[in-house]
C-alpha positions in Angstrom: -82.3 -43.5 28.6 -83.1 -39.8 28.7 -84.6 -38.6 32.0 -86.2 -35.2 32.6 -86.9 -33.9 36.1 -89.2 -30.9 36.6 -88.8 -28.9 39.8 -85.2 -30.0 39.8 -83.9 -27.3 42.1 -86.4 -28.2 44.9 -85.7 -30.3 48.0 -86.9 -33.6 46.4 -85.3 -32.7 43.1 -81.8 -32.1 44.6 -82.0 -35.6 46.1 -83.6 -37.4 43.1 -81.0 -36.0 40.7 -78.1 -37.1 42.9 -79.6 -40.6 43.0 -80.0 -40.7 39.2 -76.5 -39.6 38.7 -75.2 -42.2 41.2 -77.1 -44.8 39.0 -75.3 -43.6 35.9 -78.4 -42.2 34.3 -78.3 -39.1 32.0 -80.4 -36.4 33.5 -81.9 -33.3 32.1 -83.0 -30.8 34.8 -85.8 -28.5 33.9 -85.3 -25.3 35.9 -87.3 -22.1 36.3 -85.0 -19.1 37.1 -82.5 -20.8 39.4 -80.2 -23.8 39.8 -80.2 -23.9 43.6 -78.4 -27.0 44.9 -77.5 -28.2 41.4 -74.2 -26.4 40.6 -71.3 -28.7 39.7 -73.5 -31.7 38.9 -72.9 -33.5 35.6 -76.4 -32.9 34.1 -78.0 -31.0 31.3 -80.1 -27.9 32.0 -83.1 -26.6 30.2 -85.3 -23.6 31.0 -89.0 -24.3 31.3 -92.2 -23.3 33.0 -95.1 -25.7 33.7 -97.4 -22.8 32.8 -95.9 -22.6 29.3 -96.8 -25.7 27.2 -94.3 -24.8 24.4 -91.4 -24.7 26.8 -92.3 -28.1 28.1 -92.4 -29.7 24.6 -88.9 -28.3 24.1 -87.7 -29.5 27.5 -89.1 -33.0 27.0 -87.9 -33.5 23.5 -86.4 -37.0 23.3 -87.3 -37.9 26.9 -88.2 -41.4 27.8 -89.0 -40.8 31.5 -90.5 -37.7 33.0 -90.4 -37.2 36.8 -92.8 -34.3 37.5 -91.8 -32.7 40.8 -92.6 -29.0 40.1 -95.3 -27.6 42.4 -96.1 -24.6 44.5 -96.5 -25.4 48.2 -98.6 -22.9 50.0 -99.9 -22.5 53.6 -101.5 -19.2 52.8 -104.0 -19.3 50.0 -103.7 -19.2 46.2 -101.0 -16.5 45.9 -102.8 -14.6 43.1 -103.8 -17.8 41.2 -100.3 -19.3 41.1 -101.1 -22.3 43.2 -103.9 -23.3 40.7 -101.8 -22.4 37.7 -98.9 -24.5 38.7 -100.5 -27.4 40.6 -103.5 -28.0 38.4 -103.0 -26.6 34.9 -99.2 -27.2 35.2 -99.8 -30.9 35.8 -102.1 -31.0 32.7 -99.5 -29.2 30.6 -96.7 -31.6 31.8 -98.8 -34.7 31.1 -99.8 -33.3 27.6 -96.2 -32.6 26.8 -95.0 -36.1 28.0 -97.7 -37.7 25.8 -96.9 -35.5 22.9 -93.1 -36.3 22.8 -93.8 -40.0 23.3 -92.3 -40.4 26.8 -92.4 -44.0 27.9 -93.5 -43.2 31.5 -94.3 -40.3 33.8 -94.0 -40.3 37.6 -96.1 -37.6 39.1 -95.0 -36.5 42.6 -98.2 -35.3 44.2 -98.9 -35.0 47.9 -100.7 -36.6 50.8 -102.7 -33.3 50.8 -104.5 -34.6 47.8 -106.5 -36.7 50.2 -109.0 -35.4 52.8 -107.0 -35.1 55.9 -109.7 -34.0 58.3 -111.6 -37.3 58.5 -110.2 -39.3 61.4 -112.9 -42.0 61.3 -110.6 -44.5 59.6 -106.9 -44.9 58.7 -105.9 -42.8 55.7 -104.8 -44.9 52.7 -105.2 -44.7 48.9 -108.9 -45.6 49.1 -109.9 -42.6 51.2 -111.9 -39.5 50.0 -110.1 -36.7 48.3 -109.6 -33.0 49.0 -112.6 -31.5 47.4 -114.5 -29.6 50.1 -114.6 -25.8 49.9 -113.4 -25.4 53.5 -110.1 -27.3 52.8 -106.9 -25.4 52.1 -106.4 -24.2 48.5 -103.1 -26.2 48.3 -104.9 -29.5 49.2 -107.6 -29.0 46.7 -105.1 -28.1 44.0 -103.1 -31.3 44.5 -106.2 -33.5 44.0 -107.3 -31.4 41.1 -103.9 -31.8 39.5 -104.3 -35.6 39.7 -107.7 -35.3 38.1 -106.1 -33.5 35.2 -103.4 -36.1 34.9 -105.9 -39.0 34.8 -107.6 -37.3 31.8 -104.3 -37.6 29.9 -103.8 -41.1 31.2 -107.1 -42.0 29.7 -105.8 -40.8 26.3 -102.7 -43.1 26.5 -100.1 -41.6 28.8 -98.4 -44.2 31.0 -98.1 -42.4 34.4 -98.2 -43.4 38.0 -98.5 -41.2 41.1 -96.8 -41.0 44.5 -98.1 -39.1 47.5 -95.4 -38.2 50.0 -96.3 -37.0 53.5 -94.3 -34.2 55.2 -90.8 -34.2 53.8 -87.6 -33.8 55.9 -84.0 -34.5 55.1 -80.6 -33.5 53.7 -79.7 -31.5 50.6 -82.2 -28.9 51.9 -80.7 -25.8 50.2 -83.7 -23.4 50.4 -84.4 -24.7 53.2 -87.8 -26.4 53.3 -90.5 -25.5 55.8 -89.5 -28.4 58.1 -85.9 -27.6 57.6 -86.6 -24.1 58.9 -88.5 -25.5 61.9 -85.4 -27.5 62.8 -83.2 -24.5 62.4 -85.5 -22.3 64.5 -85.4 -24.9 67.3 -81.6 -24.9 67.2 -81.4 -21.1 67.1 -84.1 -20.8 69.9 -86.3 -18.7 67.6 -89.5 -20.6 68.2 -91.4 -18.8 70.9 -93.6 -21.7 71.8 -94.7 -25.1 70.7 -98.2 -26.1 69.5 -100.3 -29.2 70.0 -100.7 -31.7 67.1 -98.3 -33.2 64.6 -98.1 -34.8 61.2 -96.7 -37.8 59.4 -93.1 -37.1 58.3 -90.9 -39.0 55.9 -87.2 -38.8 54.9 -86.6 -37.2 51.5 -84.2 -40.0 50.6 -87.0 -42.5 51.2 -89.3 -40.5 49.0 -86.7 -40.6 46.3 -86.4 -44.4 46.7 -90.2 -44.6 46.3 -90.2 -42.4 43.2 -87.6 -44.6 41.5 -89.4 -47.8 42.4 -92.7 -46.3 41.1 -91.0 -45.7 37.8 -90.5 -49.4 37.2 -93.0 -51.1 39.5 -95.9 -48.6 39.9 -99.1 -49.4 38.0 -100.5 -47.0 35.5 -102.9 -44.5 37.2 -102.3 -45.9 40.7 -101.5 -43.8 43.8 -98.8 -44.8 46.3 -98.6 -43.0 49.7 -95.0 -42.5 50.7 -95.2 -41.9 54.4 -93.0 -42.3 57.5 -94.7 -42.0 60.9 -96.8 -39.6 62.8 -94.6 -37.3 65.0 -96.0 -34.6 67.4 -94.6 -31.2 67.5 -93.4 -31.9 71.1 -91.6 -35.0 70.0 -89.9 -33.2 67.1 -88.6 -30.7 69.7 -87.5 -33.5 72.0 -85.6 -35.3 69.3 -84.0 -32.0 68.2 -82.8 -31.5 71.8 -81.3 -35.0 72.0 -79.3 -34.3 68.8 -78.2 -30.7 69.3 -78.4 -30.2 73.1 -80.5 -27.1 72.6 -83.5 -26.9 74.9 -86.8 -26.3 73.1 -89.3 -23.7 74.3 -91.3 -24.9 77.3 -94.3 -22.8 76.5 -97.2 -24.6 74.8 -99.6 -22.4 72.9 -103.2 -23.9 73.1 -104.6 -24.7 69.7 -107.6 -22.5 70.2 -105.2 -19.5 70.8 -103.0 -20.3 67.8 -106.1 -20.5 65.6 -107.5 -17.3 67.0 -104.2 -15.4 66.4 -103.4 -17.0 63.0 -105.1 -14.3 60.9 -102.9 -11.7 62.6 -99.8 -13.8 61.8 -100.9 -14.0 58.2 -101.4 -10.3 58.0 -98.0 -9.7 59.5 -96.5 -12.1 56.9 -98.1 -10.1 54.1 -96.9 -6.8 55.5 -93.3 -8.1 56.0 -93.4 -10.1 52.7 -92.3 -13.4 54.4 -94.0 -16.6 55.3 -95.6 -16.3 58.8 -94.7 -18.7 61.6 -98.1 -20.3 61.3 -101.4 -19.9 59.4 -104.9 -21.3 59.6 -103.9 -23.7 56.8 -100.7 -25.0 58.6 -102.6 -25.4 61.8 -105.2 -27.4 59.9 -102.4 -29.8 58.9 -101.4 -30.3 62.5 -104.9 -31.5 63.3 -104.9 -34.0 60.4 -105.6 -37.7 60.6 -102.5 -39.1 62.4 -103.0 -42.7 61.1 -101.6 -42.5 57.5 -100.8 -45.9 56.0 -98.1 -46.7 53.4 -98.8 -50.5 53.2 -99.6 -50.4 49.5 -96.2 -48.7 48.7 -94.5 -51.3 50.9 -96.2 -54.2 49.2 -95.9 -53.0 45.6 -92.8 -50.8 45.6 -90.8 -52.4 48.3 -90.9 -49.1 50.2 -89.4 -49.1 53.7 -88.9 -45.7 55.4 -86.1 -45.2 58.0 -86.5 -43.8 61.5 -87.5 -40.2 62.0 -84.7 -39.6 64.5 -82.1 -40.7 61.9 -83.7 -38.3 59.5 -83.5 -35.4 61.9 -79.9 -36.2 62.8 -78.8 -36.4 59.2 -80.6 -33.1 58.4 -78.8 -31.3 61.2 -75.5 -32.9 60.1 -76.1 -31.7 56.6 -76.8 -28.2 57.8 -73.6 -28.3 59.9 -71.5 -29.6 56.9 -72.7 -26.8 54.7 -72.1 -24.0 57.3 -75.7 -23.3 58.1 -75.1 -24.2 61.7 -71.7 -24.7 63.5 -69.8 -27.9 62.9 -70.1 -29.0 66.5 -73.9 -28.5 66.6 -74.6 -32.2 66.3 -74.0 -34.4 69.3 -72.6 -37.9 68.8 -75.4 -40.5 69.2 -75.6 -42.3 72.5 -74.2 -45.8 72.5 
């Protein structure tokens, strides 16, 4: 069975491809410019760009299963239109190509950000309203709009299902991810202060398990939230301290102050050409609905996420094993 993975060099891709290889499945990794985290793996490579329909038809030729992971994560706007081009039109292009080559099934890895995160009036599950309001971050709106485009192709005969992970953390984090960087900043004492709020975080390996289960058990056109549990910024710092022994910052920046200074952080990021420590959009996520439910994924997919502390420990251990932090950075767990 031929399997194609878009976004193969990303955090989820690096974990998914290793799981597919372990299961003995032939994998074709669609890459765009780089093979980060994939060198040495027994897979086929094909160049492709979700913005280029012709490259997708070539990449998907003969594919039975398409795992669509490619996306542009942004906490600072549309990046000159690339967020919309990749997360909306790119999804449509991938779905059209999968339908055109006769793929048996597509699993679209969307995001919890496709749902309206501001409403705290009820638990957030798959029935809740979507990200459509003009005041919501561009990334959030794009993730919902991408699903809208996918459903139009599903209506024409594509068999596809959708998973919506929450905040992803875990090993094989080569880039590293935003949360991976936060853990490293805590270890290196480079976070000047903590902020109020938090988010629902999930282990990347549990996300991969959910994706693979959705391939065979997910219903066409259905969404499945792949969450873990809500963790505050303060608790993340406390868990990191237990694992590494490094004290987190004791200063707490009030949310009102962080929001007031966010535009200056964004300006500094543009001047220095690097992602700022925080933005108005990332602060919005920290104020999101803390009660995110994954009951549907548990019931239908057999989804069962592990503990967040195990995830953080394994992430630090992976960084230590790969020379990102010293080998002795991770303390042995308490008996």
